[in-house]
N, C-alpha and C positions, 0 to 999 in steps of 0.2 A: 562538532559532531558528537552526538552522544549515541550509545547503543542501549536498546531495552528490549529484553527477549529476542525476538528474531527481527528486529527493525533497526535501521540506522535512522536517527533523526537529525536533521539539519534545521537551524534556526532561521536560515534564509533559502529563499529559492535560488539554487545554483545547479549549472549542468554539471552532472556527477557521473553518468554512465560510462563515458570513455576513460576517464581517469580511475574509476572504480575496477574495471577490467585490466588495464594497464598496470595496475598495482596488485594483480593477483585475485580479483574479484571471483573468478570461477571457483575457487575453494573457501571463500568467505563463506561463514554460516548465515547470515543475513538473508532474509526472504523478503523484506519489504523495505522502502524509503519513505520517510515521512518528513514533509517540508511544507512551509507556508504555501499558499496558492491564493493570491489577493487577500480577502478577508477571512479565508477559510484555510484548512489544512487538507494536504493531499497525500493519500496512502498509496504508494505505487508498487505493484509487484515487481520484484528485480528478476531481469531474464537470466537463463542459465548461462549465457554468454553473450558477447557483444554482437556476434553473428546472429544470433537467435533473439534480437531485441523485440520482436513481435510476440514472444512465449513468456512465461512466468514461471519461476520455480514453485510457486504456490498460489494459484488463483483465489480470488476473494469466493466465499461460499456460493454455491450455485442458486440457492434460494435468494440470493441477493441481486442477481443478473438484472440490469435494466430498471431497477426501483429507484424511487426518489422520494424524499421529504417523509410524510407521516407513515407511508407504506413501508419505507425501508427503516424507519424508527421502529415499527412494529415488529418487523421480521428480525432485524438485526439485535434488537434489545437495547440499542444505544440511542440515547436522547439526541445526541449530536449528529446523527447520520443525516446527510443531505443526498448523495447521488452514488450510486455503483454503475460503472459501465456494463453493457451487457456482454463485453468481452471478459469481464472479472478481472481486469489488469489494474484498475485503478477506480478509487472512490474518494469522495469529498465529504469532509467533516467540520462541524462548527469550530472545534477546538483540538488541539493536537493530544491531549490526553486521553479522551475515549479511545482515540484509533491506535495510540500506542499501547494500550492497556488489553486490548482485544485479542483473544487467542484465536489463531487461524489454523491451528494444527489438525483441525478436523476437515477443513475445506478439501473438497475432492478435486483433482486434477481434470 
């Protein structure tokens, strides 16, 4: 596992959430987890706690909600953008590097 900015990066897809919170994840500063998802990379918002797993500490930008492919690439400014869920808790990218370097500090909750 690596850390970059406000994200934890896993090189393989693993179940992480329960262990993260059992080890004190409530106070960890990370806001996102990045890991492979098939041939792509998944950026998933970290929930505030295990009991609030349907919420995230910082959602994806509101303008991305529900967008796909070319429309998301245009709005996000990232060539590798594929999909952002309308709930803004998960997005899919062609590679890990664009999503690991994207700054989400401006995203509205």
